[in-house]
PAZAPA-4460 file (N, C-alpha, C; in steps of 0.05 Angstrom, whole numbers, plus 32768, in hexadecimal, padded with zeros to 4 digits):
% residues 189
    n_x    n_y    n_z   ca_x   ca_y   ca_z    c_x    c_y    c_z   seq   type   mol
   7FD2   8074   8002   7FE9   806C   7FF6   7FF4   8055   8005     1      S     A
   7FFF   8029   8004   8007   8012   8016   801F   801A   8022     2      F     A
   802D   8015   801D   8045   801B   8027   804A   8033   8018     3      L     A
   8056   8037   8007   8057   8050   7FF9   8045   804D   7FE3     4      S     A
   8043   8036   7FDF   8031   8033   7FCB   8019   8038   7FDA     5      F     A
   801E   8036   7FF1   8009   803D   8001   800C   8059   8006     6      I     A
   8017   8065   7FF7   8024   8078   8005   8025   8093   7FFA     7      I     A
   802E   8096   7FE4   802C   80B1   7FDC   8024   80AE   7FBF     8      C     A
   8017   80C2   7FB5   800C   80BF   7F9B   7FF2   80B2   7F9E     9      G     A
   7FE8   80A8   7F88   7FCD   809C   7F89   7FCE   8080   7F7D    10      C     A
   7FD2   806C   7F8D   7FD1   8051   7F83   7FB4   8049   7F7D    11      P     A
   7FB2   8033   7F6E   7F98   8027   7F68   7F8A   801F   7F83    12      F     A
   7F71   8027   7F85   7F61   8021   7F9D   7F4A   800F   7F95    13      E     A
   7F46   7FF9   7FA4   7F31   7FE6   7F9E   7F20   7FE0   7FB6    14      S     A
   7F07   7FDA   7FB2   7EF6   7FD1   7FC8   7EF9   7FB3   7FCE    15      K     A
   7F07   7FA5   7FBC   7F0C   7F88   7FC0   7F2A   7F83   7FBE    16      V     A
   7F33   7F70   7FCE   7F4F   7F68   7FCD   7F54   7F55   7FB5    17      P     A
   7F6D   7F4D   7FB1   7F74   7F3A   7F9C   7F6E   7F1D   7FA5    18      L     A
   7F6C   7F19   7FBF   7F65   7EFF   7FCA   7F50   7F03   7FE0    19      A     A
   7F3C   7EF2   7FE1   7F26   7EF7   7FF3   7F2E   7EF7   8010    20      A     A
   7F43   7EE8   8017   7F4D   7EE6   8032   7F6A   7EDF   8033    21      A     A
   7F78   7EE6   8048   7F95   7EE0   804A   7F98   7EC2   804E    22      P     A
   7FAA   7EB6   803D   7FB0   7E99   8041   7FCE   7E94   8040    23      V     A
   7FDD   7EA6   8033   7FFA   7EA2   8031   8007   7EA7   804C    24      E     A
   801A   7E96   8054   8028   7E9C   806E   8038   7EB5   806C    25      P     A
   803C   7EC2   8084   804C   7EDA   8085   8069   7ED4   807C    26      V     A
   8074   7EE6   806C   808F   7EE4   8062   80A1   7EF3   8075    27      D     A
   80B1   7EE5   8085   80C1   7EF3   809A   80D5   7F06   808F    28      S     A
   80DC   7F04   8075   80EF   7F17   806A   80E3   7F33   8067    29      T     A
   80C9   7F35   8068   80BB   7F4F   8067   80BA   7F5E   8082    30      L     A
   80BD   7F4E   8097   80BA   7F5A   80B2   80D2   7F6C   80B8    31      L     A
   80CC   7F83   80C5   80E1   7F95   80CD   80DA   7FB2   80C7    32      G     A
   80EF   7FC2   80C9   80EC   7FDF   80C6   80FB   7FE7   80AC    33      Y     A
   80EC   7FF3   8099   80F6   7FF9   807E   80F6   8017   807A    34      W     A
   810B   8022   806F   810E   803F   806B   8112   8045   804E    35      Y     A
   8104   805A   8044   8107   8061   8028   8102   807E   8023    36      G     A
   810C   8088   800C   8108   80A3   8003   80F8   80A2   7FE9    37      I     A
   80E4   80B2   7FE8   80D2   80B3   7FD1   80D5   80CD   7FC2    38      V     A
   80DA   80CB   7FA7   80DB   80E4   7F97   80C9   80DF   7F7F    39      K     A
   80BC   80F5   7F76   80AA   80F2   7F5F   80B3   8103   7F47    40      D     A
   80CB   810E   7F47   80D4   811D   7F30   80CF   813B   7F32    41      G     A
   80BD   8143   7F44   80B8   8160   7F47   80C8   8169   7F60    42      S     A
   80BF   817E   7F6D   80CC   8187   7F86   80C2   8178   7F9E    43      D     A
   80B2   8163   7F99   80A8   8152   7FAF   80BC   813D   7FB6    44      F     A
   80C0   8138   7FD0   80CD   8120   7FD8   80C3   8118   7FF4    45      F     A
   80C5   80FF   7FFA   80BB   80F6   8014   80CF   80E2   8020    46      G     A
   80CD   80E0   803A   80DC   80CC   8049   80C7   80BA   8055    47      I     A
   80CB   80A0   8053   80B7   808E   805C   80C3   8076   8069    48      E     A
   80B6   806C   807E   80BF   8054   808B   80A7   8042   808E    49      A     A
   80AC   8028   808B   8097   8014   808E   80A0   8002   80A5    50      L     A
   808E   7FFF   80B8   8093   7FEC   80CE   8080   7FD5   80CA    51      D     A
   808B   7FBE   80C1   807A   7FA7   80BA   807E   7F91   80CF    52      I     A
   8068   7F8A   80DC   8068   7F75   80F1   8054   7F60   80EA    53      T     A
   8057   7F49   80F7   8044   7F33   80F2   802B   7F37   8103    54      Q     A
   8014   7F37   80F7   7FFB   7F3A   8105   7FEE   7F1F   810B    55      Q     A
   7FF0   7F0C   80F9   7FE6   7EF1   80FC   7FF8   7EDF   80EB    56      S     A
   7FF0   7EC6   80E8   7FFF   7EB3   80D7   8001   7EBC   80BA    57      D     A
   7FED   7ECC   80B1   7FED   7ED4   8095   7FE8   7EF2   8090    58      S     A
   7FE9   7F02   80A5   7FE5   7F1F   80A1   7FFB   7F2F   80AE    59      T     A
   7FFF   7F47   80A4   8013   7F5A   80AD   8005   7F73   80B8    60      Y     A
   8011   7F7E   80CD   8009   7F99   80D6   801F   7FAC   80CA    61      A     A
   8016   7FC0   80BB   8028   7FD2   80AD   8023   7FEE   80B7    62      I     A
   8038   7FFA   80C2   8036   8016   80CA   8048   8026   80B8    63      T     A
   803E   803A   80AB   804D   804A   8099   8051   8065   80A6    64      R     A
   806A   806D   80A9   8071   8087   80B3   807C   8097   809C    65      Y     A
   8071   80AF   8098   807B   80BE   8081   807D   80DB   8087    66      G     A
   808F   80E8   8079   8091   8105   8078   8095   810D   805C    67      K     A
   8084   811F   8052   8087   8128   8036   808D   8145   8036    68      A     A
   809D   814E   8023   80A4   816A   8020   809F   8173   8004    69      A     A
   8091   8188   8001   808C   8194   7FE7   8091   81B2   7FEA    70      K     A
   80A7   81BC   7FDF   80AE   81D7   7FE3   80B5   81DB   8000    71      G     A
   80A8   81EE   800E   80AD   81F3   802A   809A   81E5   803D    72      D     A
   8088   81D4   8032   8074   81C7   8043   807D   81AB   804A    73      I     A
   807C   81A4   8064   8083   8189   806C   806A   817D   8079    74      I     A
   8062   8165   806F   804A   8158   8078   8050   813E   8085    75      L     A
   804D   813B   80A0   8051   8121   80AD   8038   8110   80A9    76      P     A
   803C   80F6   80A8   8026   80E4   80A3   802C   80C9   80AF    77      D     A
   801A   80BE   80BE   801C   80A2   80C8   8003   8093   80C1    78      T     A
   8005   807C   80B5   7FEE   806C   80AD   7FF2   804F   80B7    79      S     A
   7FDB   8042   80BC   7FDC   8026   80C5   7FCB   8015   80B2    80      H     A
   7FD7   7FFE   80AA   7FCA   7FEC   8097   7FCC   7FCF   80A0    81      F     A
   7FBB   7FBF   8095   7FBE   7FA2   8097   7FC5   7F98   807B    82      T     A
   7FD8   7F85   8079   7FDF   7F7B   805F   7FE0   7F5D   805E    83      G     A
   7FDD   7F52   8047   7FE1   7F35   8043   7FE9   7F30   8026    84      Y     A
   7FF8   7F1A   8023   8002   7F12   8009   7FEE   7F01   7FFA    85      I     A
   7FED   7F05   7FE0   7FDE   7EF3   7FCE   7FEC   7EF3   7FB3    86      S     A
   7FE5   7EE0   7FA3   7FF1   7EDC   7F89   7FDC   7EDF   7F73    87      Y     A
   7FE6   7EEB   7F5D   7FD7   7EEB   7F43   7FEB   7EDE   7F30    88      A     A
   7FE7   7EC4   7F2B   7FFA   7EB5   7F1B   8014   7EB4   7F2B    89      G     A
   802A   7EBC   7F1F   8045   7EBC   7F2D   804A   7ED6   7F3C    90      E     A
   8039   7EEA   7F38   803E   7F04   7F44   8034   7F04   7F61    91      L     A
   8046   7F0D   7F73   803F   7F0E   7F8F   8038   7F2B   7F97    92      R     A
   8021   7F2E   7FA2   8017   7F49   7FAA   8012   7F4B   7FC8    93      F     A
   8016   7F63   7FD2   800D   7F69   7FEC   7FF2   7F77   7FE9    94      M     A
   7FDE   7F6C   7FF6   7FC4   7F79   7FF7   7FC4   7F8A   8010    95      N     A
   7FC1   7FA4   800D   7FC3   7FB6   8024   7FA7   7FC2   802A    96      V     A
   7F9D   7FBB   8041   7F82   7FC3   8049   7F83   7FDD   8059    97      E     A
   7F71   7FEF   8052   7F6F   8008   8061   7F52   800F   8064    98      S     A
   7F4C   8023   8073   7F31   802D   8077   7F2F   804A   8070    99      S     A
   7F1A   8051   8063   7F15   806D   805D   7EFC   8075   806D   100      I     A
   7EFF   808A   807D   7EE9   8093   808D   7EDE   80AD   8080   101      V     A
   7EC4   80AE   807D   7EB8   80C6   8071   7EA1   80D0   8084   102      S     A
   7E9E   80EA   8084   7E89   80F6   8094   7E77   8106   8082   103      V     A
   7E5D   80FF   8083   7E4A   810E   8073   7E3A   8120   8086   104      Q     A
   7E38   8139   807F   7E2A   814C   8090   7E11   8157   8081   105      T     A
   7DFE   815E   8091   7DE5   8169   8087   7DDD   817E   809B   106      S     A
   7DD0   8193   8092   7DC8   81A9   80A4   7DB6   819F   80BB   107      R     A
   7DA3   818D   80B4   7D8F   8186   80C8   7D93   816B   80D6   108      K     A
   7DA7   815C   80CD   7DAC   8142   80D9   7DC8   8141   80E4   109      K     A
   7DCC   812F   80F8   7DE7   812B   8103   7DF9   811F   80ED   110      P     A
   7E14   8124   80EF   7E26   8119   80DB   7E25   80FA   80DB   111      P     A
   7E29   80EF   80C3   7E29   80D2   80C0   7E46   80CA   80B9   112      V     A
   7E51   80B9   80C9   7E6D   80AF   80C5   7E6C   8093   80B9   113      V     A
   7E7A   808F   80A3   7E7B   8075   8097   7E98   806D   8093   114      T     A
   7E9E   8053   8096   7EB9   8049   8092   7EB7   8034   807B   115      T     A
   7ECA   8036   8069   7ECB   8024   8052   7EE7   8018   804F   116      E     A
   7EE8   7FFD   804C   7F01   7FF0   8047   7F0A   7FF4   802A   117      K     A
   7F24   7FFA   8027   7F2F   7FFC   800C   7F49   7FEC   800C   118      V     A
   7F52   7FE4   7FF4   7F6B   7FD5   7FF1   7F7D   7FE2   7FDD   119      Y     A
   7F97   7FE0   7FE2   7FAC   7FE9   7FD0   7FBD   7FD1   7FCB   120      Y     A
   7FCD   7FD1   7FB5   7FDC   7FB9   7FAD   7FF8   7FC0   7FA4   121      F     A
   800B   7FAF   7FAB   8026   7FB3   7FA1   8034   7F98   7F9E   122      A     A
   8044   7F95   7F89   8056   7F7F   7F87   806E   7F87   7F97   123      T     A
   807C   7F73   7FA1   8094   7F7A   7FB2   80A8   7F64   7FB0   124      F     A
   80C0   7F6B   7FB6   80D7   7F59   7FB5   80EA   7F61   7FCB   125      E     A
   80F5   7F4D   7FD9   810A   7F53   7FEC   8124   7F46   7FE2   126      T     A
   8139   7F55   7FE5   8154   7F4C   7FDE   8167   7F57   7FF2   127      R     A
   8173   7F45   8002   8185   7F4E   8018   8176   7F61   802A   128      H     A
   817F   7F7A   802C   8173   7F8E   803E   8162   7FA2   802E   129      D     A
   8159   7F9B   8016   8149   7FAD   8006   812E   7FA2   7FFF   130      T     A
   811A   7FB3   8002   80FE   7FAC   7FFB   80F6   7FBE   7FE4   131      L     A
   80EE   7FB3   7FCE   80E6   7FC2   7FB6   80C8   7FBD   7FB1   132      T     A
   80B9   7FD2   7FAD   809C   7FCF   7FA8   8094   7FDF   7F8F   133      M     A
   807F   7FD4   7F82   8072   7FE2   7F6C   8054   7FE1   7F71   134      K     A
   8048   7FF8   7F72   802B   7FF9   7F77   801B   7FF8   7F5D   135      T     A
   8004   7FEC   7F5E   7FF2   7FED   7F47   7FE8   800A   7F44   136      I     A
   7FEA   8013   7F2C   7FE3   802F   7F26   7FC6   8036   7F29   137      T     A
   7FC0   804F   7F30   7FA4   8058   7F31   7F97   8057   7F15   138      E     A
   7FA8   8058   7F00   7F9E   8057   7EE5   7F9E   803A   7EDB   139      N     A
   7F96   8028   7EEC   7F96   800B   7EE6   7F86   8006   7ECD   140      F     A
   7F93   7FFC   7EB8   7F86   7FF9   7E9E   7F6D   7FE7   7E9F   141      P     A
   7F57   7FF1   7E95   7F3F   7FE1   7E93   7F2F   7FDE   7EAC   142      G     A
   7F37   7FEB   7EC2   7F28   7FE8   7EDB   7F0B   7FF2   7ED7   143      A     A
   7EF8   7FE3   7EE0   7EDC   7FEC   7EDE   7ED7   8005   7EEE   144      P     A
   7EC6   8016   7EE4   7EC2   8030   7EF1   7EB8   802D   7F0E   145      R     A
   7EA8   8019   7F13   7E9F   8014   7F2E   7EAF   8000   7F3D   146      N     A
   7EC6   7FF9   7F33   7ED8   7FE6   7F40   7ED1   7FC9   7F3B   147      G     A
   7EE3   7FB8   7F44   7EDF   7F9B   7F41   7ECC   7F92   7F57   148      Y     A
   7EBC   7F7E   7F50   7EA8   7F74   7F63   7EB2   7F5E   7F75   149      R     A
   7EC6   7F4E   7F6A   7ED0   7F37   7F7A   7EEE   7F36   7F77   150      T     A
   7EFC   7F2A   7F8B   7F18   7F26   7F88   7F20   7F16   7F6F   151      P     A
   7F0F   7F02   7F68   7F14   7EF2   7F51   7F14   7F02   7F37   152      E     A
   7F01   7F15   7F35   7EFF   7F26   7F1D   7F18   7F38   7F1B   153      E     A
   7F20   7F43   7F32   7F38   7F54   7F33   7F51   7F45   7F2B   154      F     A
   7F54   7F2D   7F37   7F6C   7F1C   7F32   7F6D   7F15   7F14   155      K     A
   7F56   7F0E   7F08   7F55   7F07   7EEC   7F5E   7F1F   7EDA   156      E     A
   7F56   7F37   7EE2   7F5F   7F4F   7ED3   7F7D   7F53   7ED5   157      A     A
   7F88   7F4F   7EED   7FA5   7F51   7EF1   7FB4   7F3C   7EE0   158      V     A
   7FAA   7F24   7EE0   7FB7   7F0E   7ED0   7FB5   7F14   7EB2   159      L     A
   7F9E   7F1D   7EA9   7F9B   7F23   7E8D   7FAD   7F3A   7E84   160      T     A
   7FAE   7F50   7E93   7FBF   7F67   7E8C   7FDC   7F60   7E8C   161      L     A
   7FE5   7F53   7EA2   8002   7F4C   7EA3   8009   7F36   7E8F   162      T     A
   7FF6   7F25   7E88   7FFA   7F11   7E73   7FFE   7F1D   7E58   163      G     A
   7FF2   7F35   7E54   7FF5   7F44   7E3B   800A   7F59   7E3C   164      H     A
   801C   7F56   7E51   8033   7F68   7E55   802A   7F85   7E59   165      Q     A
   8013   7F8A   7E64   800A   7FA5   7E6A   8016   7FAE   7E85   166      K     A
   801F   7FC7   7E86   802A   7FD1   7E9F   8013   7FDA   7EB1   167      N     A
   8010   7FCD   7EC8   7FFB   7FD4   7EDB   8006   7FE4   7EF3   168      I     A
   8020   7FEA   7EF2   802E   7FF7   7F09   8032   8014   7F05   169      Y     A
   8034   8023   7F1B   803A   803F   7F1B   8058   8042   7F1B   170      D     A
   8064   8048   7F05   8082   804A   7F03   808D   8060   7F15   171      D     A
   807D   8075   7F19   8086   808B   7F2A   8089   8083   7F47   172      L     A
   8079   8071   7F50   807A   8069   7F6C   8084   804C   7F70   173      Y     A
   8098   8045   7F61   80A6   802C   7F66   80BA   8033   7F7C   174      S     A
   80B8   8025   7F93   80C6   802E   7FAB   80DA   8019   7FB4   175      L     A
   80EF   8023   7FC0   8104   8012   7FCB   8109   801B   7FE8   176      S     A
   810B   8007   7FF9   8110   800C   8015   8128   7FFB   801F   177      Y     A
   8136   8006   8033   814C   7FF7   803F   8143   7FEF   805B   178      K     A
   814A   7FD6   8063   8144   7FCD   807E   8158   7FDA   8092   179      K     A
   814E   7FE7   80A7   8160   7FF3   80BB   8155   7FEB   80D6   180      I     A
   8165   7FED   80EB   815B   7FE9   8106   8145   7FFE   810C   181      P     A
   8131   7FF6   811A   811B   8008   8121   8126   801D   8134   182      K     A
   8122   8037   812D   812C   804C   813F   811D   804B   815A   183      P     A
   812C   804F   816F   8120   804F   818A   811A   806C   8193   184      Q     A
   8105   8070   81A2   80FF   808B   81AC   8116   8095   81BD   185      P     A
   811A   80AF   81BD   812F   80BB   81CE   8126   80B9   81EB   186      L     A
   8138   80B3   81FC   8132   80B2   8219   8137   80CE   8225   187      K     A
   8125   80D6   8237   8128   80F0   8245   813E   80ED   8259   188      A     A
   814B   8104   825F   8160   8104   8273   8156   8101   828F   189      F     A
***
């Protein structure tokens, strides 16, 4: 799940980003500590914070702190991502890079650990102290079964769908965050 889009629910996952490499400069209005509450209409709700810092001239380090509650179960979750901005036409997206680690076991062989890069995507807007995001839905219309092969192919699909007024976003996980001072750890007596 990127930020929340990274975050809860199942956003669209791709093996390729929307842009082959980061080129857009870091937007300083995105830097900081953002706090939000996520609800999905059921008895699920989550509290989530994003700590967005500058990693390089064009990339962000994103730490997502989350706690989700469903009924009596509380699930803490911390995730680390790298993000960068790219454009598809006039639409500005955060490409959120993550890794999925899988372990394959066999009775007679040692376990095999593989790591695979995956990307999630969200449009975003900052206004005063509010960050609003919309993630691309896991039910992305027309996505090839085996995924897109190149960033150019993926970007063309986004441009075509949005050009035809197709909704590519997950309305359930449109998220809003408020910028707050980063909480400091409690000091021992």
